[in-house]
C-alpha positions in Angstrom: 88.8 58.5 174.6 87.3 59.7 171.4 88.7 61.8 168.2 89.5 65.1 169.2 87.4 68.1 167.3 90.0 70.1 165.8 88.7 73.6 164.5 91.1 75.9 161.9 90.8 79.5 162.6 89.9 81.3 159.3 92.0 84.2 159.7 94.9 82.1 161.2 94.6 80.4 157.5 94.4 82.8 155.7 97.6 84.3 157.0 99.8 80.2 156.4 99.2 80.6 152.9 99.7 84.2 152.7 102.9 83.5 154.1 103.3 80.5 151.8 102.3 82.3 148.7 105.2 84.9 149.7 107.9 82.0 150.6 107.3 80.7 147.1 107.5 84.3 145.7 110.7 85.0 147.5 112.1 81.4 146.2 111.2 81.4 142.8 110.0 84.7 141.7 107.1 85.7 139.8 105.4 83.5 137.7 105.7 84.5 133.8 101.8 85.4 133.3 103.0 88.3 135.4 105.6 89.2 133.0 104.1 89.4 130.1 105.4 92.4 127.2 103.2 94.5 125.7 101.2 93.6 123.1 100.2 95.6 119.8 96.8 95.5 117.7 98.6 96.0 114.5 95.0 96.9 113.1 95.6 99.8 115.2 99.1 100.2 114.6 98.0 100.0 110.8 95.6 102.8 111.6 98.7 105.4 113.1 101.5 104.8 110.2 99.2 105.6 108.0 98.4 108.9 109.3 102.3 109.3 110.4 103.0 108.6 106.8 100.8 111.6 105.9 102.2 113.6 108.3 105.6 113.6 107.6 104.7 113.6 104.0 102.1 117.3 104.5 106.3 118.0 106.5 108.1 117.0 103.4 105.5 118.8 101.1 105.5 122.9 103.0 108.7 122.9 103.6 109.8 122.3 100.0 106.8 124.8 98.7 108.4 127.4 101.2 111.6 127.9 99.4 113.2 127.9 96.2 116.5 127.1 97.8 116.4 124.2 100.2 119.7 124.1 102.8 121.2 121.0 102.6 123.5 118.7 104.9 126.0 116.0 102.6 125.9 113.3 104.5 128.2 111.1 102.3 127.9 109.6 98.7 126.7 106.4 97.5 128.7 103.4 95.4 127.7 105.5 92.6 129.5 108.7 93.6 125.6 110.6 93.9 125.5 113.0 97.0 123.2 112.0 99.7 122.2 114.6 101.0 119.9 115.8 103.7 117.2 118.6 104.3 114.7 120.4 106.7 112.3 118.0 104.9 114.0 114.6 106.0 114.2 116.3 109.5 110.6 117.2 110.1 109.4 114.6 108.5 111.5 112.1 111.0 109.9 113.7 113.8 106.4 113.5 113.0 107.1 109.8 112.1 109.4 108.7 114.6 107.7 110.6 118.1 104.5 110.2 116.7 104.9 106.2 116.9 106.8 106.7 120.3 103.7 108.5 121.7 101.3 106.1 120.1 103.3 102.4 120.9 105.9 103.4 123.7 108.3 101.0 123.6 108.2 99.8 120.0 111.9 99.5 118.6 111.7 101.7 115.3 115.0 102.1 112.9 114.9 105.7 110.7 117.0 106.8 108.0 117.7 110.1 109.8 118.8 110.7 113.0 118.0 113.7 115.8 119.4 114.2 119.2 117.0 116.9 120.1 114.9 116.2 123.4 111.1 116.3 122.1 108.0 116.7 124.7 106.3 113.9 123.3 102.8 115.7 125.3 103.4 118.0 122.2 103.7 115.6 119.8 99.8 115.8 117.7 97.6 112.1 118.8 96.8 109.9 116.1 93.6 108.0 115.8 93.9 103.9 116.2 90.5 103.4 114.6 90.6 104.8 111.0 87.8 104.5 109.1 89.3 103.3 105.6 91.0 100.7 107.6 88.1 99.4 109.6 86.0 99.1 106.1 88.6 97.0 104.5 89.9 94.8 107.3 87.8 93.0 109.6 90.3 91.0 111.8 92.8 92.0 113.4 96.1 90.5 115.4 97.8 91.1 118.6 101.7 90.9 118.9 104.4 91.1 121.3 106.5 94.6 121.2 109.7 92.2 120.8 108.5 90.7 117.3 108.2 93.9 116.1 110.6 96.5 114.3 109.3 99.7 112.7 111.3 100.6 109.4 110.7 104.6 108.5 112.1 106.1 105.3 110.9 109.6 106.5 111.7 110.8 102.5 112.2 108.7 99.6 114.5 110.2 97.0 115.9 113.6 99.0 118.0 113.9 95.8 115.8 114.7 93.7 113.0 116.8 96.3 115.6 118.8 96.3 115.9 119.5 92.3 112.1 119.7 92.4 111.5 116.2 90.7 108.9 115.6 93.1 106.6 112.8 91.6 109.3 110.9 93.0 109.0 111.8 96.7 107.4 109.9 99.1 107.3 108.7 102.8 107.4 105.4 103.8 106.7 103.7 106.7 106.9 99.6 107.3 106.6 97.1 110.1 108.4 93.9 110.2 107.2 91.1 112.3 110.4 88.7 113.3 111.8 89.9 109.9 109.2 89.7 107.6 107.5 92.3 105.8 104.0 93.2 107.3 102.6 96.7 107.0 103.7 98.9 104.5 102.6 102.2 103.6 103.9 104.7 101.0 102.6 108.1 101.0 103.4 110.4 97.3 102.6 114.1 99.2 103.2 116.0 95.4 101.0 113.7 93.4 97.4 114.8 92.4 97.9 118.8 92.4 99.7 118.2 95.8 96.9 116.5 97.4 99.0 113.4 97.9 98.2 109.4 97.7 98.5 106.9 100.0 98.9 103.3 99.0 99.1 100.5 102.1 99.1 96.9 102.6 98.7 94.2 105.5 99.9 90.7 104.1 97.6 88.5 104.4 94.7 91.2 105.2 93.6 93.7 103.3 95.3 96.8 101.0 94.5 100.2 100.2 91.6 100.9 97.7 94.5 102.7 95.7 95.9 99.2 94.8 92.4 97.4 94.0 92.8 98.3 90.4 96.1 99.1 88.8 97.4 95.3 88.5 97.8 95.1 84.9 99.3 92.8 82.6 101.8 92.4 80.3 101.3 91.5 76.2 103.0 88.7 74.9 105.7 89.1 72.7 106.2 92.5 73.7 110.1 93.5 75.2 110.8 93.6 78.7 110.3 96.9 80.9 113.2 97.5 83.3 112.9 99.8 85.9 116.1 101.1 87.2 117.6 104.2 89.0 118.3 107.3 87.7 121.7 107.6 89.2 123.0 104.3 87.8 121.3 103.4 84.6 124.3 102.4 82.2 125.8 100.0 84.4 122.1 98.2 85.0 121.2 98.8 81.2 123.9 97.0 80.1 123.4 93.8 82.5 119.7 94.2 82.0 120.1 93.8 78.1 122.5 91.0 78.2 120.2 89.0 80.6 117.5 89.7 78.8 117.8 90.9 75.1 118.9 94.0 73.5 115.0 94.7 73.3 114.6 95.4 76.4 113.0 98.8 77.4 115.1 100.3 80.4 113.3 103.3 82.1 114.3 105.3 84.6 113.0 106.4 88.0 114.3 107.3 91.8 113.1 105.8 94.5 112.4 102.5 95.7 109.2 103.2 96.4 108.4 104.4 93.3 110.1 102.4 91.4 107.8 99.0 93.1 104.9 101.0 92.4 105.5 101.5 88.7 106.0 97.5 89.0 102.8 97.1 90.5 100.7 99.7 88.5 101.7 97.7 85.3 104.7 100.5 84.0 107.2 98.0 84.7 107.5 94.3 84.5 110.8 94.9 86.9 113.1 96.6 89.4 116.5 96.1 89.1 118.5 97.5 91.1 122.9 95.9 91.3 124.5 97.5 94.0 124.2 98.5 97.7 120.4 99.5 98.8 119.5 100.4 102.8 116.3 98.5 104.5 114.4 101.6 105.3 114.2 102.1 101.2 112.6 98.8 101.1 110.9 97.3 103.5 107.0 99.2 103.1 107.7 98.6 99.0 108.2 94.9 100.1 105.2 94.4 102.1 103.4 96.3 99.4 104.7 93.3 96.9 104.1 91.2 98.8 100.3 91.8 99.0 99.8 91.8 95.7 101.4 88.1 95.1 104.9 90.0 93.5 108.4 88.9 95.2 111.5 91.6 96.2 115.0 89.9 96.8 118.2 90.1 96.6 120.1 88.8 93.4 121.1 85.5 94.6 117.3 84.5 95.2 117.3 85.5 99.0 114.4 87.4 100.8 115.2 90.0 103.1 115.6 90.1 107.0 113.9 93.1 108.4 115.0 92.2 112.2 116.4 95.0 114.0 119.5 93.0 114.7 120.5 92.5 111.2 122.6 95.2 108.6 120.5 97.7 107.3 122.4 97.7 104.3 121.7 95.1 101.6 124.7 94.3 99.5 123.6 91.5 97.2 121.5 93.8 94.5 117.7 93.4 94.3 115.1 92.3 92.5 111.3 92.8 92.4 108.1 91.4 89.8 104.6 90.9 89.9 105.7 87.7 88.1 108.1 85.2 86.5 110.6 86.3 89.8 112.8 83.0 89.4 113.3 83.1 85.5 114.2 86.8 85.5 116.8 85.7 88.6 118.4 82.7 86.5 118.4 85.0 83.6 120.5 88.0 85.3 122.4 85.6 87.7 123.9 84.6 84.2 124.6 88.7 83.3 125.8 89.1 86.0 128.7 86.9 86.0 129.5 87.7 82.8 129.7 91.4 83.9 132.1 90.7 86.7 134.6 89.0 83.8 
């Protein structure tokens, strides 16, 4: 007898294969490539962060210019006994930035200084342009990052106390993107400078920065005393530490807002920004990214870099040092002075 000639029905074969695939999926589940989480274009996220920082600044400015007296809500006091207040400017800026991010990039982890429990219809939130010309002209490449790696830190109104006192040169809105805890994109918008026209500085570490940062770095002349910028609220304590560490000729300059003080270091108006008490991460993240893009450093006074992962403590408890150069020399000198002050 000759060999049997077996023919497979194409339809039957397809059904058999389909049943096999279904059985495999039932037993083992979907493969990983069916579960890929959303990814974000960092270039697009930068464009959106710039616009939202500016929109937050516009609202901050509108609230301040509309009234001579602001309604203040006391949130508490700092360790130095300074009132920590919240105004309508804080709230309006928070809504603009946080809800704008939620609409543009659903699912991103956003941590803001302020809270707002009112329901919001995202359809009523203005759309943003994910392809700003200034970003496209400055940055040629892009990076795609998984949502889970990103945490956005928002300070809707830096220097709120000075905002209420009309010391408006210190006021800023700040947005920062951290990737795996590293400060990566920083945006600082100052709404009241340039005759209230505002100014925005931004940077994406390793990729590019705004033209407003290109020409502001200056060098300290040899033999000049160290110039240390500190918070207005506790100049006395920090001045003692600074002069013990760096000498009596040290110039101590005051300012408000971590964003303002960091930019003063970048501009060459101060050699270091020193803070000796607790400070929140939303105050620091944007400035940290920007100073890093300028090859500067921001660390605690223990010399540790700051982790901006969403699961970490929101408070930096070991003080702060920001410099463009000689960072670890400053740390070493300050460590000795801090020990003396604690003795």
